[in-house]
C-alpha positions as CSV (number, residue, x, y, z in Angstrom):
1,M,81.7,96.1,106.8
2,R,84.6,97.2,104.6
3,H,86.6,98.9,107.4
4,H,86.8,95.8,109.6
5,T,87.9,93.3,107.1
6,R,91.4,92.2,106.0
7,S,91.6,90.9,102.4
8,I,94.1,88.2,101.4
9,I,94.8,88.9,97.7
10,L,95.5,85.6,95.8
11,P,96.1,85.5,92.0
12,V,96.1,82.0,90.7
13,H,97.3,80.5,87.4
14,N,97.9,76.8,87.1
15,A,98.9,76.4,90.8
16,E,97.6,72.9,91.4
17,P,100.9,71.5,92.9
18,W,100.9,74.2,95.7
19,L,97.4,75.4,96.1
20,D,96.3,73.0,98.9
21,E,99.2,74.0,101.1
22,C,98.7,77.7,100.3
23,L,95.0,77.7,101.1
24,R,95.5,75.6,104.3
25,S,97.8,78.4,105.5
26,V,95.0,80.9,105.0
27,L,92.7,78.7,107.2
28,Q,95.4,78.5,109.9
29,Q,95.8,82.3,110.4
30,D,95.5,83.2,114.1
31,F,94.1,86.7,113.4
32,E,91.1,87.5,115.5
33,G,89.3,90.0,113.3
34,T,87.2,89.4,110.2
35,M,89.2,88.1,107.2
36,E,88.3,87.4,103.6
37,L,90.1,85.6,100.8
38,S,89.9,87.2,97.3
39,V,91.0,84.7,94.6
40,F,91.3,85.6,90.9
41,N,91.7,82.5,88.7
42,D,93.6,83.7,85.6
43,A,92.6,81.1,83.0
44,S,94.0,78.0,84.8
45,K,93.9,74.9,82.7
46,D,94.7,72.5,85.6
47,K,92.6,71.5,88.7
48,S,93.2,74.9,90.4
49,G,89.5,75.8,90.1
50,A,88.3,72.6,91.8
51,I,90.9,73.0,94.6
52,I,89.7,76.6,95.3
53,E,86.0,75.4,95.4
54,K,86.9,72.6,97.9
55,W,88.7,75.1,100.2
56,R,85.9,77.7,99.9
57,V,83.7,75.5,102.0
58,K,86.3,74.9,104.7
59,L,87.2,78.6,104.8
60,E,83.6,79.8,104.9
61,D,82.8,77.3,107.7
62,S,85.6,78.8,109.8
63,G,84.4,82.4,109.2
64,V,86.6,83.5,106.3
65,H,84.5,85.0,103.5
66,V,85.7,83.8,100.1
67,I,85.3,85.8,96.8
68,I,86.2,84.0,93.6
69,G,86.7,85.7,90.3
70,G,88.4,84.7,87.1
71,H,88.1,84.0,83.4
72,D,88.7,81.0,81.2
73,S,89.8,82.5,78.0
74,P,92.6,80.6,76.1
75,S,95.4,82.6,77.6
76,P,96.2,84.2,81.0
77,R,96.1,88.0,81.3
78,G,99.1,88.1,83.7
79,V,99.9,88.7,87.3
80,G,99.4,92.5,87.3
81,Y,95.9,92.1,85.9
82,S,95.0,89.2,88.3
83,K,96.2,91.1,91.3
84,N,94.2,94.2,90.3
85,Q,91.1,92.1,89.8
86,A,91.5,90.4,93.1
87,V,91.9,93.8,94.8
88,A,88.9,95.3,93.0
89,Q,86.5,92.5,94.0
90,S,87.7,92.5,97.6
91,S,86.3,94.7,100.4
92,G,88.9,94.9,103.1
93,S,90.6,98.0,104.4
94,Y,93.9,96.2,104.5
95,L,95.4,94.0,101.7
96,C,97.6,91.0,102.3
97,F,99.3,89.8,99.1
98,L,99.9,86.1,98.7
99,D,101.3,84.1,95.8
100,S,99.7,80.7,95.1
101,D,102.9,78.8,95.5
102,D,103.8,80.3,98.9
103,V,102.7,79.4,102.4
104,M,101.9,81.8,105.3
105,M,102.9,81.2,108.9
106,P,99.8,81.4,111.2
107,Q,100.8,84.8,112.7
108,R,101.4,86.6,109.4
109,V,98.1,88.5,109.0
110,R,98.0,89.5,112.7
111,L,101.6,90.8,112.9
112,Q,101.6,92.6,109.6
113,H,98.3,94.1,110.3
114,Q,99.6,95.5,113.6
115,A,102.6,97.1,111.7
116,A,100.4,98.5,108.9
117,V,98.0,100.2,111.3
118,Q,101.1,102.0,112.8
119,H,102.5,102.9,109.3
120,P,99.5,103.7,107.1
121,S,101.6,104.9,104.1
122,S,104.1,102.0,104.2
123,I,104.4,98.7,102.5
124,V,105.0,96.1,105.3
125,G,107.0,93.0,104.5
126,C,108.5,90.2,106.6
127,R,111.4,87.8,106.7
128,V,111.1,84.6,104.7
129,R,112.2,81.0,104.6
130,R,113.2,79.8,101.2
131,D,112.1,76.5,99.8
132,P,114.1,74.5,98.8
133,P,116.4,75.9,101.6
134,N,119.6,76.0,99.5
135,S,118.0,78.0,96.6
136,T,119.1,81.6,96.1
137,E,121.0,81.8,99.4
138,R,122.5,85.2,98.8
139,Y,119.2,86.7,97.8
140,T,117.4,85.2,100.8
141,R,120.1,86.5,103.1
142,W,119.7,90.0,101.6
143,I,115.9,89.9,102.0
144,N,116.2,89.0,105.7
145,Q,119.2,91.0,106.8
146,L,118.7,94.5,105.4
147,T,118.7,97.1,108.2
148,P,115.6,99.4,108.5
149,E,117.7,102.2,106.8
150,Q,118.8,99.9,104.0
151,L,115.1,99.0,103.2
152,L,115.2,102.6,101.6
153,T,118.8,103.0,100.5
154,Q,119.1,99.6,98.7
155,V,116.1,100.1,96.4
156,F,118.4,100.6,93.3
157,T,120.0,97.1,93.4
158,A,119.3,94.3,90.9
159,N,117.6,92.3,93.7
160,G,114.4,94.4,93.2
161,P,112.0,95.6,96.0
162,T,113.7,95.5,99.4
163,V,110.6,93.8,100.8
164,I,109.5,91.1,98.3
165,M,106.0,91.2,96.7
166,P,104.6,87.9,98.2
167,T,105.2,89.5,101.7
168,W,103.5,92.8,101.0
169,F,100.8,94.1,103.3
170,C,99.3,97.6,103.1
171,S,96.2,99.7,103.5
172,R,93.7,99.7,100.7
173,A,93.7,103.5,100.8
174,W,97.5,103.6,100.2
175,F,97.3,100.9,97.5
176,S,94.7,103.0,95.7
177,H,96.9,106.1,96.0
178,V,99.9,104.3,94.4
179,G,98.4,101.7,92.1
180,P,97.1,99.8,90.3
181,F,99.7,97.3,89.1
182,D,100.9,97.5,85.5
183,E,98.8,95.1,83.4
184,G,101.4,94.6,80.6
185,G,101.5,90.9,81.3
186,Q,104.4,88.5,80.8
187,G,107.8,90.2,80.8
188,V,106.6,93.2,82.8
189,P,108.1,93.6,86.4
190,E,104.8,94.8,87.8
191,D,106.0,94.5,91.4
192,L,109.1,96.6,90.8
193,L,107.2,99.3,88.9
194,F,104.6,99.5,91.7
195,F,107.4,99.6,94.3
196,Y,109.1,102.5,92.5
197,E,105.8,104.4,92.2
198,H,105.2,103.8,96.0
199,L,108.7,105.4,96.7
200,R,108.1,108.3,94.4
201,K,104.9,109.1,96.4
202,G,106.9,109.1,99.6
203,G,105.8,105.7,100.9
204,G,107.7,103.9,103.7
205,V,109.1,100.4,103.8
206,I,108.8,98.4,107.0
207,R,109.7,94.7,107.7
208,V,108.3,92.6,110.5
209,D,111.4,90.8,111.7
210,Q,109.9,87.3,111.9
211,S,109.8,84.7,109.2
212,L,106.1,84.8,108.2
213,L,106.3,83.2,104.7
214,L,107.6,80.1,103.1
215,Y,108.8,81.5,99.8
216,R,109.1,78.9,97.0
217,Y,111.6,78.8,94.3
218,H,110.8,76.8,91.1
219,P,111.3,77.1,87.4
220,R,107.7,78.0,86.6
221,A,107.7,81.1,88.8
222,A,106.4,84.2,86.8
223,T,109.6,86.3,87.7
224,H,111.6,84.1,85.3
225,S,109.7,85.7,82.4
226,V,111.1,89.2,82.9
227,L,114.2,90.0,81.0
228,E,117.2,91.3,82.9
229,S,117.6,94.1,80.3
230,T,114.1,95.3,81.0
231,I,114.8,95.5,84.7
232,W,118.1,97.2,84.1
233,A,116.5,99.9,82.0
234,H,113.9,100.6,84.7
235,R,116.6,100.7,87.4
236,V,118.8,103.1,85.6
237,R,115.9,105.5,85.0
238,F,114.9,105.3,88.7
239,L,118.5,106.0,89.8
240,E,118.7,109.0,87.5
241,E,115.4,110.3,88.7
242,Q,115.7,109.7,92.5
243,A,119.4,109.6,93.4
244,L,121.6,111.3,90.9
245,P,120.0,114.8,91.1
246,R,121.3,115.1,94.7
247,W,124.9,114.8,93.5
248,A,126.9,117.3,91.4
249,A,129.5,114.7,90.7
250,F,130.0,111.0,91.5
251,T,132.4,108.0,91.1
252,I,131.4,104.6,89.7
253,W,132.9,101.9,91.9
254,N,133.9,99.1,89.4
255,A,135.9,99.8,86.2
256,G,134.9,96.4,84.9
257,K,132.0,95.3,82.7
258,Q,129.1,96.3,85.1
259,G,130.5,99.8,85.9
260,R,131.1,100.6,82.2
261,R,127.6,99.3,81.3
262,L,126.1,101.6,83.9
263,Y,128.1,104.5,82.5
264,R,127.0,103.8,78.9
265,S,123.3,103.5,80.0
266,L,123.2,107.0,81.6
267,T,122.0,110.0,79.8
268,A,124.6,112.4,78.6
269,A,123.8,114.8,81.4
270,S,124.4,112.1,84.0
271,Q,127.6,110.9,82.2
272,R,129.1,114.4,82.6
273,K,128.7,114.0,86.4
274,V,130.9,110.9,86.4
275,V,134.3,112.2,87.6
276,A,136.0,108.7,87.9
277,F,135.8,105.0,88.0
278,C,137.4,103.2,90.9
279,D,138.6,99.7,91.5
280,V,141.0,97.4,93.3
281,D,142.2,95.7,90.1
282,E,145.8,96.9,89.4
283,N,145.5,96.1,85.7
284,K,142.4,98.3,85.3
285,I,144.0,101.1,87.4
286,R,147.2,100.9,85.3
287,K,145.2,101.7,82.1
288,G,144.7,105.1,83.7
289,F,141.3,106.0,82.1
290,Y,138.2,104.7,80.3
291,C,137.5,106.2,76.9
292,H,133.8,106.4,76.0
293,E,133.9,105.4,72.3
294,D,130.2,105.8,71.7
295,S,130.1,109.5,72.8
296,Q,129.1,112.1,70.2
297,E,131.4,114.6,72.0
298,R,134.8,115.6,70.5
299,P,137.3,114.9,71.9
300,K,135.8,111.7,73.3
301,P,135.5,111.8,77.1
302,Q,138.2,110.0,79.0
303,I,137.3,109.1,82.6
304,P,140.1,108.4,85.1
305,I,140.3,105.0,86.7
306,L,141.6,105.3,90.3
307,H,142.3,103.0,93.2
308,F,139.3,103.1,95.5
309,R,141.3,104.8,98.3
310,A,142.2,107.6,95.9
311,A,138.7,108.2,94.7
312,R,136.2,110.7,96.1
313,P,132.7,109.9,97.2
314,P,129.8,109.8,96.5
315,F,130.0,106.4,94.8
316,V,127.5,104.4,92.8
317,I,128.7,100.9,93.6
318,C,128.5,98.3,90.8
319,V,130.0,95.4,92.8
320,K,127.8,92.6,93.9
321,L,127.5,92.2,97.6
322,D,128.3,89.0,99.5
323,L,130.4,87.5,96.7
324,T,134.0,88.2,97.6
325,G,134.3,86.6,101.0
326,G,133.9,89.9,102.7
327,A,136.9,91.6,100.9
328,F,134.8,94.3,99.1
329,E,132.6,94.9,102.2
330,D,135.8,95.4,104.3
331,N,137.2,97.9,101.8
332,L,134.0,99.9,101.8
333,R,133.7,99.8,105.6
334,S,137.3,101.1,105.9
335,L,136.3,104.4,104.2
336,H,133.7,105.1,107.0
337,L,131.0,106.4,104.7
338,Q,127.3,106.7,105.2
339,E,125.1,104.6,102.9
340,G,122.5,106.7,101.1
341,R,124.5,109.9,101.5
342,D,128.0,108.9,100.4
343,F,127.3,105.8,98.4
344,L,124.5,103.7,96.8
345,H,124.5,100.1,95.8
346,F,123.4,99.5,92.2
347,S,124.5,95.9,91.5
């Protein structure tokens, strides 16, 4: 019965070192309803296939239906393709995404399912523990400490989706409305593109505030294959489409490299809305203005560089959070602005 089942969606590609622990965490779920595991093996050349078969018996003995798909062509088709195939062959009315190198806590499916039933057009995430514990500390703090409002206001930052893909849980109906994932393969940020499409369609973002996933960091992770410049281009386009139309004029907070890069990446129409850069660096402020050399306009636009206290909101902030020992955050707080209305984080 499709409407009673929860499907765990597991793409696998050469996951031998982690797969036992990952599949054990499926077996240990404390969810009372019916559950299935949909695995898609994307041309693994290691022992992944044998490990999946071994766990199929244990899982089916404990009442978890297992569907295994895959292919063994010479090269993998990529994460987007694998996730779409795993979704297509599954039958559950709710989808729980899992990466083969991660480990779920026993209450994950139960707690996220409860939240997803309450919020049928939302992506539900959760807090995570990072392994090894000292890897990507700032990123992990960001994932776990965003406020419910910031899950929607901080969607333009370089950190990517405000709830991370391996924690996603949503209804099949909503997934079908938004998806599928982009199947461009290596180098395509398929989770970011799906997340943006989800937001375009008015989807919500919810986080269960318990640590329900052990999120592994290692050099072979697929995310490392996506170029920063690719993500930058998608982010600038999304900012121009979703945020900048609300503002007649805005200030870029950071007269340094990142702020100037953002300005140069904008369309001419968006560039005309930039009334100033602002900064705390006296040397930059003393220069007085930034001249846009690449502009076709004559005379070339000169944009004032102001001290942040002299600048007017709204701001697009190109300063990385959690890096200056709190100095930047204190400056921003001192202006008593509202995130989302008066400023957005882009870095």
